[in-house]
C-alpha positions as CSV (number, residue, x, y, z in Angstrom):
1,M,-4.8,-4.1,17.0
2,I,-2.8,-5.7,14.4
3,I,0.8,-4.5,13.6
4,E,0.8,-2.3,10.3
5,D,2.7,1.0,9.6
6,N,2.8,3.6,12.5
7,T,2.1,1.4,15.3
8,M,4.1,0.6,18.5
9,V,5.3,-3.2,18.8
10,S,6.7,-5.1,21.8
11,L,8.2,-8.0,20.9
12,R,10.7,-10.5,22.3
13,Y,12.9,-13.0,20.0
14,L,15.3,-15.9,20.0
15,V,17.8,-16.1,16.8
16,K,19.6,-19.3,15.8
17,N,21.6,-19.8,12.8
18,K,21.3,-23.0,10.7
19,H,23.5,-25.1,13.1
20,G,20.8,-24.3,16.1
21,D,23.7,-22.2,17.6
22,V,21.8,-19.2,19.5
23,I,23.0,-15.8,18.0
24,D,20.4,-13.6,20.3
25,N,17.7,-14.7,22.9
26,I,15.6,-11.9,24.6
27,M,12.8,-14.5,25.3
28,D,13.2,-14.1,29.2
29,N,14.2,-10.3,29.4
30,K,12.3,-6.9,28.6
31,P,10.9,-6.9,25.2
32,I,12.2,-4.8,22.4
33,E,9.8,-1.9,21.2
34,Y,10.0,-0.4,17.9
35,L,7.9,2.2,15.4
36,H,6.9,-0.4,12.8
37,G,7.3,0.8,9.2
38,A,10.1,3.2,10.4
39,G,13.1,0.8,9.4
40,K,14.6,0.4,12.9
41,I,14.7,-3.4,12.7
42,L,15.5,-6.0,10.0
43,P,13.4,-5.3,6.6
44,E,12.5,-9.2,6.3
45,L,11.7,-9.5,9.9
46,E,9.5,-6.1,10.0
47,E,7.8,-7.7,6.9
48,A,7.3,-11.0,8.5
49,V,5.4,-9.7,11.7
50,K,3.2,-7.6,10.0
51,G,-0.5,-8.4,10.6
52,L,0.5,-9.7,13.7
53,K,-1.4,-9.3,17.0
54,T,-0.3,-9.4,20.9
55,G,0.2,-12.7,21.9
56,D,0.9,-13.9,18.6
57,K,3.9,-16.1,18.2
58,K,5.8,-16.8,14.7
59,S,8.9,-18.6,13.6
60,I,10.9,-16.9,10.6
61,I,13.7,-17.6,8.4
62,I,15.7,-15.2,6.8
63,E,17.7,-16.0,4.1
64,N,21.4,-14.8,3.6
65,Q,21.4,-12.0,6.3
66,V,24.3,-10.2,6.1
67,M,26.1,-9.6,10.0
68,A,29.6,-8.4,10.8
69,N,30.5,-9.6,7.2
70,I,29.3,-13.1,7.6
71,T,26.2,-14.2,5.3
72,E,23.9,-16.2,7.7
73,Q,20.7,-17.7,7.3
74,L,18.6,-16.8,10.4
75,F,16.0,-18.6,12.5
76,I,13.7,-16.2,14.7
77,D,11.2,-17.1,17.0
78,V,9.1,-14.1,17.8
79,V,6.4,-13.5,20.5
80,I,4.2,-10.2,20.1
81,D,3.8,-8.6,23.8
82,D,2.2,-5.5,22.7
83,V,0.8,-3.8,19.6
84,R,-0.8,-0.1,20.3
85,A,-1.3,3.2,18.4
86,A,2.0,5.1,18.3
87,L,1.5,8.5,19.9
88,P,2.3,11.7,17.6
89,E,5.4,12.4,19.7
90,E,6.4,8.7,18.7
91,L,5.8,9.1,14.9
92,L,7.9,12.4,15.1
93,I,11.3,10.7,16.3
94,A,10.6,7.3,15.4
95,K,10.9,5.7,18.2
96,P,9.3,5.0,21.7
97,I,8.8,7.7,24.1
98,Q,10.2,6.6,27.3
99,K,8.0,5.8,30.1
100,A,8.4,7.0,33.5
101,D,9.1,4.6,36.5
102,D,6.9,4.8,39.7
103,N,9.1,7.8,40.8
104,G,8.2,10.0,37.6
105,C,11.1,9.5,36.0
106,G,12.3,8.3,32.5
107,E,15.4,6.8,31.1
108,G,18.6,8.9,32.0
109,C,16.9,10.4,35.1
110,C,18.8,11.8,37.7
111,C,16.7,10.1,40.7
112,G,17.9,7.6,42.8
């Protein structure tokens, strides 16, 4: 399955500035998951990953991104971990539904 509107995407990324300084790095962590087309990530990044599929990697340059009142050129390395059809409930809330763990508990559960 390819990334298109109304797909759930799991990805990891490394973000650097033009000097090579690491701004954010989740390559060795749990991926983020988002509903593609819902505007939950940088619009330029969302457009750049459209059409990719699970296992794809891409290097992206985003020009003049404003973060904390600083205009910055961003260099982003992205790894696509998973692409799947969004569930009807996920389309309604425009975000992933938290999956239960081995105990049947989801995020915010009082187990344990």
